[in-house]
MDTraj code that builds the backbone (N, CA, C; nanometers):
import mdtraj as md
import numpy as np

residues = "MET LYS ARG ILE VAL SER GLY VAL GLY ILE LEU MET VAL GLY LEU ALA LEU PRO GLY CYS GLY LYS ASP VAL VAL ALA GLU ARG GLY TRP ARG ASP VAL ASP PRO CYS SER LEU VAL ASP VAL ALA GLN VAL GLU ALA MET SER TYR ASN SER SER GLY ASP VAL THR ALA PRO GLN ARG VAL ASP ARG THR LYS THR ALA ALA ALA ASP VAL ASP SER ILE GLY CYS ARG TRP GLY ASP TYR VAL THR VAL SER LEU ILE ASP ARG ASN TYR GLY SER GLY SER PRO VAL SER ARG MET GLU PRO GLY MET LEU PRO SER VAL ARG THR MET ASP VAL GLY GLY LYS SER ALA VAL VAL THR GLU GLU LYS GLY GLY ILE CYS ASN VAL SER VAL PHE TYR SER ASP ALA ARG LEU SER VAL THR ILE ALA PRO ALA THR SER LYS ARG ALA VAL GLU LEU ASP ASP THR SER THR ALA SER CYS ASP ALA GLN GLN THR LEU ILE LYS SER ILE LEU ASP ARG VAL LYS LEU SER".split()
xyz = np.array([
    [-4.8245, 2.8827, 1.5427],
    [-4.6915, 2.9107, 1.4929],
    [-4.5861, 2.8641, 1.5928],
    [-4.6121, 2.8870, 1.7197],
    [-4.5187, 2.8463, 1.8231],
    [-4.5002, 2.6945, 1.8217],
    [-4.6052, 2.6235, 1.7993],
    [-4.6015, 2.4778, 1.7982],
    [-4.5175, 2.4262, 1.6801],
    [-4.5259, 2.4839, 1.5650],
    [-4.4490, 2.4419, 1.4479],
    [-4.2997, 2.4634, 1.4717],
    [-4.2642, 2.5775, 1.5275],
    [-4.1237, 2.6081, 1.5520],
    [-4.0643, 2.5086, 1.6516],
    [-4.1362, 2.4788, 1.7590],
    [-4.0804, 2.3844, 1.8559],
    [-4.0743, 2.2439, 1.7963],
    [-4.1674, 2.2088, 1.7096],
    [-4.1628, 2.0784, 1.6424],
    [-4.0426, 2.0669, 1.5514],
    [-4.0097, 2.1731, 1.4822],
    [-3.8922, 2.1736, 1.3957],
    [-3.7662, 2.1622, 1.4801],
    [-3.7651, 2.2301, 1.5938],
    [-3.6489, 2.2229, 1.6824],
    [-3.6251, 2.0813, 1.7319],
    [-3.7294, 2.0122, 1.7650],
    [-3.7165, 1.8738, 1.8101],
    [-3.6677, 1.7863, 1.6959],
    [-3.7208, 1.8102, 1.5790],
    [-3.6786, 1.7327, 1.4625],
    [-3.5310, 1.7530, 1.4347],
    [-3.4850, 1.8750, 1.4455],
    [-3.3441, 1.9030, 1.4196],
    [-3.2555, 1.8347, 1.5231],
    [-3.2972, 1.8388, 1.6496],
    [-3.2208, 1.7715, 1.7536],
    [-3.2208, 1.6218, 1.7277],
    [-3.3355, 1.5690, 1.6886],
    [-3.3461, 1.4259, 1.6589],
    [-3.2553, 1.3847, 1.5444],
    [-3.2394, 1.4686, 1.4447],
    [-3.1518, 1.4367, 1.3333],
    [-3.0053, 1.4439, 1.3735],
    [-2.9740, 1.5283, 1.4688],
    [-2.8348, 1.5433, 1.5093],
    [-2.7902, 1.4323, 1.6042],
    [-2.8835, 1.3728, 1.6781],
    [-2.8471, 1.2732, 1.7779],
    [-2.7763, 1.1496, 1.7237],
    [-2.8147, 1.0931, 1.6093],
    [-2.7457, 0.9724, 1.5648],
    [-2.5952, 0.9910, 1.5458],
    [-2.5495, 1.1103, 1.5196],
    [-2.4063, 1.1328, 1.4993],
    [-2.3308, 1.1627, 1.6278],
    [-2.4026, 1.1816, 1.7383],
    [-2.3369, 1.2164, 1.8643],
    [-2.2481, 1.1031, 1.9127],
    [-2.1315, 1.1382, 1.9602],
    [-2.0415, 1.0402, 2.0183],
    [-1.9644, 0.9561, 1.9185],
    [-1.9869, 0.9737, 1.7911],
    [-1.9150, 0.8953, 1.6907],
    [-1.8051, 0.9801, 1.6295],
    [-1.6931, 0.9181, 1.6034],
    [-1.5863, 0.9859, 1.5310],
    [-1.6166, 0.9725, 1.3830],
    [-1.6484, 1.0824, 1.3199],
    [-1.6773, 1.0793, 1.1776],
    [-1.5479, 1.1129, 1.1044],
    [-1.4957, 1.0176, 1.0311],
    [-1.3706, 1.0360, 0.9585],
    [-1.4007, 1.0301, 0.8097],
    [-1.3548, 1.1297, 0.7384],
    [-1.3755, 1.1308, 0.5935],
    [-1.2972, 1.0163, 0.5303],
    [-1.3527, 0.9577, 0.4277],
    [-1.2854, 0.8507, 0.3531],
    [-1.1536, 0.9046, 0.2993],
    [-1.0477, 0.8324, 0.3235],
    [-0.9158, 0.8749, 0.2778],
    [-0.8876, 0.8081, 0.1450],
    [-0.8494, 0.8868, 0.0459],
    [-0.8160, 0.8328, -0.0845],
    [-0.6707, 0.7897, -0.0889],
    [-0.6373, 0.7049, -0.1857],
    [-0.5011, 0.6517, -0.1929],
    [-0.3980, 0.7597, -0.2223],
    [-0.4392, 0.8668, -0.2891],
    [-0.3450, 0.9752, -0.3182],
    [-0.3105, 1.0570, -0.1932],
    [-0.3890, 1.0391, -0.0863],
    [-0.3629, 1.1091, 0.0397],
    [-0.2603, 1.0368, 0.1265],
    [-0.2239, 0.9163, 0.0890],
    [-0.1266, 0.8383, 0.1655],
    [0.0142, 0.8878, 0.1315],
    [0.0950, 0.9095, 0.2326],
    [0.2355, 0.9445, 0.2102],
    [0.3145, 0.8139, 0.2077],
    [0.3547, 0.7675, 0.0892],
    [0.4223, 0.6374, 0.0823],
    [0.5541, 0.6334, 0.1591],
    [0.6169, 0.7490, 0.1803],
    [0.7434, 0.7508, 0.2545],
    [0.7219, 0.7337, 0.4049],
    [0.5971, 0.7428, 0.4510],
    [0.5679, 0.7232, 0.5934],
    [0.5304, 0.5782, 0.6242],
    [0.5305, 0.4925, 0.5242],
    [0.4849, 0.3549, 0.5430],
    [0.5930, 0.2607, 0.5946],
    [0.7178, 0.3031, 0.5913],
    [0.8291, 0.2182, 0.6341],
    [0.9189, 0.2985, 0.7275],
    [0.9602, 0.2365, 0.8376],
    [1.0567, 0.2992, 0.9278],
    [1.1973, 0.2802, 0.8723],
    [1.2808, 0.3818, 0.8879],
    [1.4189, 0.3735, 0.8411],
    [1.4898, 0.2548, 0.9066],
    [1.4590, 0.2275, 1.0329],
    [1.5228, 0.1147, 1.1025],
    [1.4916, -0.0179, 1.0330],
    [1.3708, -0.0302, 0.9764],
    [1.3349, -0.1523, 0.9044],
    [1.4209, -0.1682, 0.7793],
    [1.4509, -0.0571, 0.7145],
    [1.5341, -0.0619, 0.5944],
    [1.6794, -0.0876, 0.6326],
    [1.7259, -0.0220, 0.7374],
    [1.8642, -0.0406, 0.7810],
    [1.8935, -0.1863, 0.8138],
    [1.7936, -0.2586, 0.8627],
    [1.8122, -0.4004, 0.8945],
    [1.8395, -0.4827, 0.7691],
    [1.8060, -0.4292, 0.6520],
    [1.8257, -0.5010, 0.5261],
    [1.9448, -0.4512, 0.4460],
    [2.0047, -0.3401, 0.4887],
    [2.1111, -0.2800, 0.4078],
    [2.2489, -0.3293, 0.4509],
    [2.3479, -0.2984, 0.3685],
    [2.4861, -0.3356, 0.3992],
    [2.5393, -0.2581, 0.5186],
    [2.4925, -0.1357, 0.5364],
    [2.5355, -0.0555, 0.6507],
    [2.4180, 0.0282, 0.6970],
    [2.4361, 0.1020, 0.8041],
    [2.3259, 0.1816, 0.8581],
    [2.3412, 0.3293, 0.8257],
    [2.4017, 0.3599, 0.7128],
    [2.4199, 0.4983, 0.6701],
    [2.2859, 0.5592, 0.6324],
    [2.2604, 0.6799, 0.6812],
    [2.1375, 0.7493, 0.6454],
    [2.1277, 0.7753, 0.4963],
    [2.2425, 0.7888, 0.4288],
    [2.2421, 0.8119, 0.2843],
    [2.1835, 0.6931, 0.2098],
    [2.2137, 0.5745, 0.2579],
    [2.1679, 0.4527, 0.1909],
    [2.0175, 0.4351, 0.2074],
    [1.9663, 0.4702, 0.3245],
    [1.8272, 0.4394, 0.3556],
    [1.7333, 0.5594, 0.3532],
    [1.7796, 0.6760, 0.3122],
    [1.6924, 0.7931, 0.3064],
    [1.5839, 0.7706, 0.2011],
    [1.4573, 0.7958, 0.2356],
    [1.3501, 0.7734, 0.1383],
    [1.3537, 0.8741, 0.0241],
    [1.3132, 0.8281, -0.0928],
    [1.3088, 0.9126, -0.2124],
    [1.1734, 0.8920, -0.2794],
    [1.0985, 1.0017, -0.3006],
    [0.9681, 0.9921, -0.3669],
    [0.9863, 0.9560, -0.5131],
    [0.9009, 0.8682, -0.5625],
    [0.9021, 0.8280, -0.7035],
    [0.7577, 0.8261, -0.7539],
    [0.7043, 0.9438, -0.7805],
    [0.5672, 0.9567, -0.8285],
    [0.5645, 0.9593, -0.9804],
    [0.4536, 0.9142, -1.0361],
    [0.4364, 0.9157, -1.1814],
    [0.2926, 0.9578, -1.2112],
    [0.2767, 1.0483, -1.3055],
    [0.1432, 1.0902, -1.3458],
    [0.1120, 1.0336, -1.4831],
    [-0.0151, 1.0341, -1.5170],
    [-0.0565, 0.9801, -1.6470],
    [0.0110, 1.0556, -1.7601],
    [0.0692, 0.9806, -1.8502],
    [0.1300, 1.0365, -1.9707],
    [0.0955, 0.9428, -2.0851],
    [0.1420, 0.9745, -2.2025],
    [0.1191, 0.8848, -2.3159],
    [0.1872, 0.7501, -2.2922],
    [0.3023, 0.7521, -2.2244],
    [0.3762, 0.6273, -2.1996],
    [0.3205, 0.5498, -2.0813],
    [0.2635, 0.6198, -1.9856],
    [0.2104, 0.5547, -1.8657],
    [0.0634, 0.5903, -1.8509],
    [-0.0214, 0.4907, -1.8604],
    [-0.1649, 0.5146, -1.8591],
    [-0.2241, 0.5187, -1.7186],
    [-0.1405, 0.5111, -1.6158],
    [-0.1900, 0.5144, -1.4788],
    [-0.1073, 0.6105, -1.3951],
    [-0.1702, 0.6626, -1.2907],
    [-0.1012, 0.7446, -1.1919],
    [-0.0445, 0.6527, -1.0849],
    [0.0657, 0.6934, -1.0252],
    [0.1164, 0.6199, -0.9098],
    [0.1951, 0.7144, -0.8206],
    [0.1967, 0.6811, -0.6928],
    [0.2815, 0.7509, -0.5977],
    [0.3666, 0.6444, -0.5307],
    [0.4893, 0.6785, -0.5009],
    [0.5745, 0.5773, -0.4410],
    [0.6900, 0.6369, -0.3649],
    [0.7618, 0.5486, -0.2984],
    [0.8797, 0.5868, -0.2233],
    [0.9756, 0.4688, -0.2245],
    [1.1034, 0.5004, -0.2359],
    [1.2035, 0.3933, -0.2340],
    [1.3133, 0.4284, -0.1351],
    [1.3643, 0.3255, -0.0742],
    [1.4738, 0.3357, 0.0201],
    [1.5899, 0.2595, -0.0413],
    [1.6744, 0.3298, -0.1157],
    [1.7846, 0.2649, -0.1862],
    [1.7317, 0.1546, -0.2761],
    [1.8031, 0.0452, -0.2821],
    [1.7583, -0.0707, -0.3596],
    [1.6864, -0.1716, -0.2719],
    [1.6611, -0.1369, -0.1459],
    [1.6130, -0.2341, -0.0490],
    [1.4610, -0.2457, -0.0406],
    [1.3914, -0.1332, -0.0414],
    [1.2451, -0.1359, -0.0296],
    [1.1864, -0.0298, -0.1222],
    [1.0846, -0.0687, -0.1973],
    [1.0066, 0.0259, -0.2772],
    [0.8596, 0.0001, -0.2482],
    [0.7856, 0.1064, -0.2193],
    [0.6423, 0.0979, -0.1934],
    [0.5736, 0.1913, -0.2916],
    [0.4746, 0.1395, -0.3639],
    [0.4001, 0.2220, -0.4598],
    [0.2512, 0.1980, -0.4449],
    [0.1748, 0.3042, -0.4612],
    [0.0297, 0.2946, -0.4740],
    [-0.0029, 0.3336, -0.6166],
    [-0.0726, 0.2449, -0.6867],
    [-0.0968, 0.2609, -0.8295],
    [-0.2468, 0.2642, -0.8548],
    [-0.2902, 0.3598, -0.9334],
    [-0.4312, 0.3721, -0.9702],
    [-0.4772, 0.2447, -1.0395],
    [-0.5897, 0.1882, -0.9967],
    [-0.6425, 0.0673, -1.0603],
    [-0.7230, 0.0995, -1.1853],
    [-0.7587, 0.2253, -1.2043],
    [-0.8426, 0.2646, -1.3172],
    [-0.7565, 0.3209, -1.4289],
    [-0.7670, 0.2612, -1.5463],
    [-0.6891, 0.3048, -1.6621],
    [-0.7630, 0.4131, -1.7391],
    [-0.6916, 0.4816, -1.8255],
    [-0.7490, 0.5877, -1.9071],
    [-0.8441, 0.5344, -2.0120],
    [-0.9177, 0.6242, -2.0736],
    [-1.0201, 0.5855, -2.1714],
    [-0.9614, 0.5213, -2.2966],
    [-0.8365, 0.5494, -2.3308],
    [-0.7749, 0.4916, -2.4499],
    [-0.7206, 0.3511, -2.4284],
    [-0.7253, 0.3026, -2.3059],
    [-0.6699, 0.1708, -2.2743],
    [-0.7698, 0.0604, -2.3090],
    [-0.7212, -0.0548, -2.3577],
    [-0.8120, -0.1659, -2.3865],
    [-0.8695, -0.2282, -2.2589],
    [-0.8077, -0.2019, -2.1449],
    [-0.8546, -0.2529, -2.0164],
    [-0.8915, -0.1328, -1.9306],
    [-1.0075, -0.1374, -1.8651],
    [-1.0506, -0.0218, -1.7876],
    [-1.0026, -0.0247, -1.6428],
    [-0.9715, -0.1445, -1.5901],
    [-0.9387, -0.1540, -1.4477],
    [-0.8437, -0.2705, -1.4219],
    [-0.7441, -0.2497, -1.3374],
    [-0.6497, -0.3549, -1.2984],
    [-0.7174, -0.4473, -1.1977],
    [-0.7136, -0.5750, -1.2242],
    [-0.7703, -0.6758, -1.1347],
    [-0.6593, -0.7705, -1.0903],
    [-0.6739, -0.8348, -0.9734],
    [-0.5687, -0.9243, -0.9238],
    [-0.5265, -1.0325, -1.0229],
    [-0.6188, -1.0878, -1.0983],
    [-0.5865, -1.1938, -1.1930],
    [-0.5015, -1.1485, -1.3103],
    [-0.4823, -1.0183, -1.3258],
    [-0.4047, -0.9657, -1.4374],
    [-0.2544, -0.9634, -1.4080],
    [-0.2167, -0.9848, -1.2844],
    [-0.0749, -0.9844, -1.2480],
    [-0.0151, -1.1235, -1.2664],
    [0.1119, -1.1313, -1.3019],
    [0.1783, -1.2619, -1.3111],
    [0.2034, -1.3146, -1.1697],
    [0.1137, -1.3978, -1.1226],
    [0.1154, -1.4422, -0.9841],
    [0.1986, -1.5686, -0.9636],
    [0.2850, -1.5658, -0.8625],
    [0.3578, -1.6843, -0.8191],
    [0.2699, -1.7609, -0.7211],
    [0.2039, -1.6864, -0.6319],
    [0.1126, -1.7429, -0.5321],
    [0.0414, -1.6283, -0.4622],
    [-0.0505, -1.6595, -0.3759],
    [-0.1110, -1.5597, -0.2883],
    [-0.0766, -1.5977, -0.1450],
    [-0.0724, -1.4984, -0.0601],
    [-0.0474, -1.5250, 0.0813],
    [-0.1294, -1.4288, 0.1652],
    [-0.1631, -1.4730, 0.2854],
    [-0.2392, -1.3908, 0.3774],
    [-0.1414, -1.3104, 0.4628],
    [-0.1626, -1.1794, 0.4663],
    [-0.0800, -1.0925, 0.5505],
    [-0.1744, -1.0084, 0.6347],
    [-0.1844, -1.0401, 0.7607],
    [-0.2705, -0.9632, 0.8504],
    [-0.4149, -0.9582, 0.8059],
    [-0.4660, -1.0672, 0.7503],
    [-0.6050, -1.0727, 0.7069],
    [-0.6301, -1.0205, 0.5664],
    [-0.5279, -0.9749, 0.4984],
    [-0.5411, -0.9279, 0.3597],
    [-0.4739, -1.0267, 0.2668],
    [-0.5310, -1.0429, 0.1493],
    [-0.4736, -1.1314, 0.0488],
    [-0.3704, -1.0537, -0.0324],
    [-0.2490, -1.1051, -0.0340],
    [-0.1403, -1.0422, -0.1093],
    [-0.1029, -1.1331, -0.2254],
    [-0.0935, -1.0747, -0.3448],
    [-0.0521, -1.1481, -0.4636],
    [0.0996, -1.1377, -0.4733],
    [0.1669, -1.2512, -0.4665],
    [0.3131, -1.2537, -0.4776],
    [0.3473, -1.2613, -0.6255],
    [0.4198, -1.1610, -0.6754],
    [0.4552, -1.1589, -0.8179],
    [0.6017, -1.1931, -0.8423],
    [0.6836, -1.1876, -0.7379],
    [0.8235, -1.2299, -0.7498],
    [0.8687, -1.2803, -0.6141],
    [0.9401, -1.3919, -0.6163],
    [0.9890, -1.4507, -0.4920],
    [1.1076, -1.5399, -0.5258],
    [1.2255, -1.4821, -0.5140],
    [1.3448, -1.5593, -0.5479],
    [1.4667, -1.5017, -0.4773],
    [1.5410, -1.5882, -0.4146],
    [1.6679, -1.5487, -0.3561],
    [1.6606, -1.4369, -0.2548],
    [1.5529, -1.4291, -0.1789],
    [1.5370, -1.3252, -0.0782],
    [1.4614, -1.2033, -0.1267],
    [1.4412, -1.1901, -0.2565],
    [1.3651, -1.0777, -0.3118],
    [1.2169, -1.1132, -0.3075],
    [1.1367, -1.0189, -0.2637],
    [0.9927, -1.0408, -0.2507],
    [0.9184, -0.9218, -0.3106],
    [0.8223, -0.9491, -0.3977],
    [0.7358, -0.8455, -0.4530],
    [0.5925, -0.8915, -0.4349],
    [0.5136, -0.8108, -0.3637],
    [0.3730, -0.8434, -0.3408],
    [0.2856, -0.7244, -0.3777],
    [0.1610, -0.7552, -0.4121],
    [0.0615, -0.6518, -0.4386],
    [-0.0629, -0.6818, -0.3574],
    [-0.1213, -0.5761, -0.3019],
    [-0.2474, -0.5854, -0.2294],
    [-0.3428, -0.4885, -0.2969],
    [-0.4638, -0.5351, -0.3240],
    [-0.5618, -0.4537, -0.3950],
    [-0.6590, -0.3882, -0.2981],
    [-0.6789, -0.2580, -0.3182],
    [-0.7783, -0.1806, -0.2462],
    [-0.8838, -0.1383, -0.3479],
    [-0.9866, -0.0668, -0.3052],
    [-1.0970, -0.0347, -0.3963],
    [-1.0515, 0.0409, -0.5210],
    [-0.9644, 0.1397, -0.5075],
    [-0.9219, 0.2188, -0.6233],
    [-0.7718, 0.2172, -0.6487],
    [-0.6978, 0.1404, -0.5717],
    [-0.5519, 0.1402, -0.5874],
    [-0.4942, 0.0016, -0.5608],
    [-0.3756, -0.0177, -0.6157],
    [-0.2989, -0.1396, -0.5888],
    [-0.1724, -0.0975, -0.5162],
    [-0.1474, -0.1587, -0.4012],
    [-0.0249, -0.1351, -0.3267],
    [0.0767, -0.2383, -0.3714],
    [0.1914, -0.1930, -0.4175],
    [0.2991, -0.2823, -0.4587],
    [0.4176, -0.2603, -0.3655],
    [0.4690, -0.3697, -0.3100],
    [0.5830, -0.3633, -0.2195],
    [0.6919, -0.4542, -0.2743],
    [0.8101, -0.3982, -0.2960],
    [0.9258, -0.4770, -0.3381],
    [1.0305, -0.4680, -0.2282],
    [1.0754, -0.5843, -0.1822],
    [1.1749, -0.5914, -0.0761],
    [1.2934, -0.6714, -0.1289],
    [1.4108, -0.6108, -0.1237],
    [1.5326, -0.6763, -0.1729],
    [1.6459, -0.6516, -0.0738],
    [1.6550, -0.7343, 0.0301],
    [1.7625, -0.7155, 0.1276],
    [1.9001, -0.7316, 0.0637],
    [1.9993, -0.6717, 0.1265],
    [2.1373, -0.6912, 0.0817],
    [2.1660, -0.8412, 0.0807],
    [2.2482, -0.8850, -0.0125],
    [2.2771, -1.0278, -0.0277],
    [2.3222, -1.0902, 0.1036],
    [2.4030, -1.0188, 0.1795],
    [2.4525, -1.0725, 0.3070],
    [2.3442, -1.0835, 0.4134],
    [2.2295, -1.0181, 0.3924],
    [2.1203, -1.0209, 0.4901],
    [2.0082, -1.1169, 0.4498],
    [2.0227, -1.1841, 0.3392],
    [1.9177, -1.2750, 0.2931],
    [1.9309, -1.4096, 0.3632],
    [1.8172, -1.4632, 0.4021],
    [1.8164, -1.5903, 0.4738],
    [1.8046, -1.7094, 0.3791],
    [1.8015, -1.6844, 0.2485],
    [1.7872, -1.7927, 0.1507],
    [1.8942, -1.7790, 0.0428],
    [1.9179, -1.8872, -0.0270],
    [2.0147, -1.8865, -0.1369],
    [1.9601, -1.8041, -0.2536],
    [2.0482, -1.7490, -0.3360],
    [2.0074, -1.6619, -0.4466],
    [1.9182, -1.7312, -0.5490],
    [1.9305, -1.8638, -0.5647],
    [1.8474, -1.9345, -0.6624],
    [1.7246, -2.0002, -0.5991],
    [1.7000, -1.9749, -0.4713],
    [1.5868, -2.0339, -0.3998],
    [1.4561, -1.9690, -0.4458],
    [1.3637, -2.0495, -0.4967],
    [1.2330, -1.9974, -0.5395],
    [1.1217, -2.0470, -0.4479],
    [1.1559, -2.0909, -0.3283],
    [1.0542, -2.1368, -0.2338],
    [0.9784, -2.0164, -0.1773],
    [0.8856, -2.0434, -0.0876],
    [0.8073, -1.9356, -0.0264],
    [0.8859, -1.8599, 0.0807],
    [1.0090, -1.9003, 0.1049],
    [1.0881, -1.8410, 0.2135],
    [1.1131, -1.6915, 0.1951],
    [1.1299, -1.6443, 0.0724],
    [1.1648, -1.5035, 0.0496],
    [1.0569, -1.4087, 0.1003],
    [0.9311, -1.4337, 0.0664],
    [0.8233, -1.3456, 0.1125],
    [0.7782, -1.3800, 0.2540],
    [0.7844, -1.5079, 0.2904],
    [0.7487, -1.5448, 0.4274],
    [0.8382, -1.4728, 0.5272],
    [0.9654, -1.4557, 0.4942],
    [1.0600, -1.3874, 0.5829],
    [1.0274, -1.2391, 0.5974],
    [0.9513, -1.1824, 0.5044],
    [0.9209, -1.0386, 0.5051],
    [0.7797, -1.0077, 0.5541],
    [0.7087, -1.1078, 0.6061],
    [0.5702, -1.0862, 0.6499],
    [0.5578, -0.9732, 0.7522],
    [0.6502, -0.9633, 0.8460],
    [0.6419, -0.8591, 0.9492],
    [0.6491, -0.7201, 0.8870],
    [0.7428, -0.6987, 0.7954],
    [0.7553, -0.5692, 0.7285],
    [0.6323, -0.5404, 0.6424],
    [0.5870, -0.6384, 0.5663],
    [0.4696, -0.6182, 0.4808],
    [0.3476, -0.5850, 0.5660],
    [0.3278, -0.6564, 0.6766],
    [0.2134, -0.6303, 0.7639],
    [0.2214, -0.4897, 0.8223],
    [0.3403, -0.4452, 0.8630],
    [0.3511, -0.3103, 0.9199],
    [0.3176, -0.2040, 0.8150],
    [0.3524, -0.2292, 0.6892],
    [0.3161, -0.1369, 0.5806],
    [0.1648, -0.1354, 0.5625],
    [0.1028, -0.2535, 0.5577],
    [-0.0426, -0.2618, 0.5403],
    [-0.1159, -0.1944, 0.6557],
    [-0.0652, -0.2092, 0.7775],
    [-0.1281, -0.1460, 0.8937],
    [-0.1254, 0.0059, 0.8837],
    [-0.0270, 0.0612, 0.8160],
    [-0.0147, 0.2067, 0.8040],
    [-0.0926, 0.2642, 0.6860],
    [-0.1249, 0.1827, 0.5869],
    [-0.1940, 0.2324, 0.4675],
    [-0.3344, 0.2806, 0.5016],
    [-0.4099, 0.2022, 0.5754],
    [-0.5453, 0.2374, 0.6200],
    [-0.6392, 0.2745, 0.5051],
    [-0.6434, 0.1916, 0.4043],
    [-0.7393, 0.2079, 0.2945],
    [-0.8343, 0.0891, 0.2961],
    [-0.9460, 0.1032, 0.2265],
    [-1.0393, -0.0100, 0.2178],
    [-1.0439, -0.0628, 0.0764],
])
top = md.Topology()
chain = top.add_chain()
for i, resn in enumerate(residues, 1):
    res = top.add_residue(resn, chain, resSeq=i)
    for name in ("N", "CA", "C"):
        top.add_atom(name, md.element.get_by_symbol(name[0]), res)
traj = md.Trajectory(xyz[None], top)
């Protein structure tokens, strides 16, 4: 009997050893992300007409599944300058499509941002809208600097609008921490 108990004790220690010294972090879901923490106010102020806190204060814009909206989303907007949303990629059972895929968006082009592929859905006159796909969510970022802060003409449809926002988009992606 003594031998069995000590054998079990060794087995238990052996099972515990592989986890020693490792940081075990639970998988974070997209609904756990605070979209208002993804952008610094200073980043928004750089795009606004003035640096008033009223203009750049973040405002939550969450949406839950309803008859009109078949997907959940969480988001945050800073005036008209920056909007960040995380949108469920899985649609409800009544939808003809079960899951949002990158090819379903009206794509202008794709671009690499910090090693992630971003689908550009709007790029004109300094306005940039990109989406990045994660396993269960789509991150949508819309950036619309004040007209006086845009580095391109209003009718410019070149890659300049989103290329100019790569630093902001990358900082948002670095904070999301989803797979």
